[in-house]
C-alpha positions in Angstrom: 23.1 -69.5 17.4 21.2 -68.4 20.5 17.8 -67.0 19.9 18.5 -64.4 22.6 21.6 -63.1 20.7 19.7 -62.9 17.5 16.8 -61.1 19.2 19.2 -58.4 20.7 20.8 -58.1 17.4 17.3 -57.5 15.8 16.4 -54.9 18.6 19.7 -53.0 18.0 19.1 -53.2 14.2 15.5 -51.8 14.5 16.6 -49.0 16.6 19.5 -48.2 14.0 16.9 -48.3 11.3 14.8 -45.8 13.1 17.6 -43.4 13.7 18.9 -43.6 10.1 15.3 -43.0 8.8 15.0 -39.8 10.9 18.4 -38.9 9.3 17.0 -39.3 5.9 13.8 -37.8 6.5 16.0 -34.4 6.9 16.2 -32.3 3.8 20.0 -31.8 4.4 20.6 -35.3 3.9 19.9 -35.6 0.4 19.8 -31.9 -0.5 16.2 -32.1 -1.8 16.4 -35.0 -4.0 14.9 -38.5 -3.3 16.9 -41.3 -1.6 17.2 -43.2 -4.9 18.2 -40.3 -6.9 20.7 -39.2 -3.9 22.2 -42.9 -4.4 22.4 -42.7 -8.0 24.1 -39.2 -8.0 26.5 -40.4 -5.4 27.3 -43.6 -7.5 27.8 -41.5 -10.6 30.2 -39.0 -8.7 32.2 -42.0 -7.4 32.4 -43.9 -10.6 32.3 -40.9 -13.2 30.2 -41.4 -16.3 28.3 -44.9 -15.9 26.0 -47.0 -18.0 22.4 -47.3 -16.9 23.2 -51.2 -16.7 26.2 -50.5 -14.3 23.8 -48.5 -12.1 21.4 -51.1 -11.9 24.0 -53.7 -11.0 25.9 -51.4 -8.7 22.6 -50.1 -6.7 20.7 -53.3 -7.0 17.7 -51.8 -8.4 15.4 -53.0 -11.5 16.0 -51.3 -14.7 12.6 -49.7 -15.0 12.9 -48.1 -11.6 16.5 -46.9 -12.3 15.4 -45.5 -15.6 12.7 -43.6 -13.8 15.0 -42.3 -11.3 17.6 -41.3 -14.0 14.7 -39.6 -16.1 14.0 -37.4 -12.9 17.6 -36.5 -12.6 17.9 -35.6 -16.3 14.6 -33.4 -16.2 15.8 -31.8 -13.0 19.2 -31.0 -14.9 21.3 -32.9 -12.4 22.5 -35.7 -15.0 23.1 -35.7 -18.6 22.3 -38.6 -20.8 24.1 -39.5 -23.8 23.8 -42.4 -26.1 26.9 -44.4 -27.4 27.9 -44.0 -31.0 28.2 -47.6 -31.5 25.2 -49.0 -29.8 22.0 -46.5 -29.4 20.7 -48.7 -26.7 23.7 -48.0 -24.4 23.0 -45.0 -22.3 25.7 -43.2 -20.4 24.7 -40.9 -17.6 27.2 -38.1 -16.2 26.8 -35.5 -13.6 26.0 -32.2 -14.8 27.7 -29.1 -13.1 24.4 -28.6 -11.0 24.4 -32.4 -10.4 28.1 -32.1 -9.1 27.0 -29.2 -6.8 24.2 -31.2 -5.3 26.9 -34.1 -4.8 29.1 -31.9 -3.0 26.5 -30.6 -0.8 25.4 -34.1 0.1 28.7 -35.2 0.8 29.7 -32.3 3.0 26.7 -32.6 5.1 26.8 -36.4 5.6 30.7 -36.2 6.1 30.1 -33.6 8.9 27.0 -35.5 10.4 29.0 -39.0 10.4 32.3 -37.3 11.6 30.3 -36.3 14.7 28.7 -39.7 15.2 32.2 -41.6 14.7 33.7 -38.9 17.1 31.5 -40.6 19.9 33.3 -43.9 19.3 36.7 -44.2 21.1 39.4 -43.7 18.3 41.0 -47.0 19.2 37.6 -48.7 18.0 36.7 -46.8 15.0 38.5 -49.1 12.6 37.0 -52.3 14.4 33.4 -50.5 13.9 33.9 -50.0 10.2 35.3 -53.4 9.5 32.4 -55.1 11.5 30.0 -52.8 9.7 31.5 -53.8 6.0 31.1 -57.6 7.3 27.5 -57.2 8.2 26.7 -55.6 5.2 28.6 -58.1 3.0 26.8 -60.8 4.9 23.2 -59.2 4.2 24.3 -58.9 0.5 25.2 -62.7 0.3 22.0 -63.5 2.2 20.0 -61.4 -0.2 21.7 -63.2 -3.3 20.5 -66.6 -1.7 16.7 -65.7 -1.6 15.0 -66.5 -5.0 13.0 -63.7 -6.8 9.7 -64.3 -5.2 11.2 -63.6 -1.7 10.9 -67.3 -0.5 14.0 -69.2 0.5 14.9 -72.1 -1.7 13.9 -75.5 -0.5 17.3 -76.5 0.2 17.5 -73.6 2.9 14.1 -74.5 4.6 15.3 -77.6 6.3 15.4 -77.3 10.1 18.8 -77.9 11.8 19.0 -80.0 14.7 19.5 -77.8 17.9 17.8 -76.6 21.2 14.6 -74.7 21.1 16.7 -71.6 21.9 18.9 -71.9 18.8 18.1 -70.1 15.5 19.5 -71.8 12.3 22.0 -69.8 10.6 22.6 -71.6 7.5 26.4 -71.4 7.9 27.5 -75.1 7.8 31.2 -74.2 8.4 30.5 -72.4 11.8 31.9 -74.1 14.7 29.3 -75.3 17.2 31.4 -73.4 20.0 30.6 -69.9 18.4 28.6 -67.7 20.6 
């Protein structure tokens, strides 16, 4: 893959990160809860009552971090925590009425914001934008799974690929050399 293409992508991604970070700093974005709490609330809202382990898997956080996040939500009265009758180690989390209200505000505020953003994209291209964004997120998730816990790439991924000095190895062996 051409280095200039990768650099342009990275530049665009940094701009996207700055714009999203600005949005996340606004109190209306998460209705006064932290970003991890916001993500946990929205996941519980989408899935219904869930176990702590399911949240760990769905949000990609470690158990101790998510446990502290859940503790904060319980202490603030936004989530209720119940233990399974069969297994006291199994914790179920559900939204309280107040937590549902916070989720409703988060969803309403963000639906309005992103409706305005998407409204700036021609209607004929919106589905393509969504599909491309989903593909990018899935590719990032797959790449993150291929990196070992210490943040280093496995030795098999470190080998240099033959190419021009303007090429950047992409690790995708099935890609055609004619791809841009």
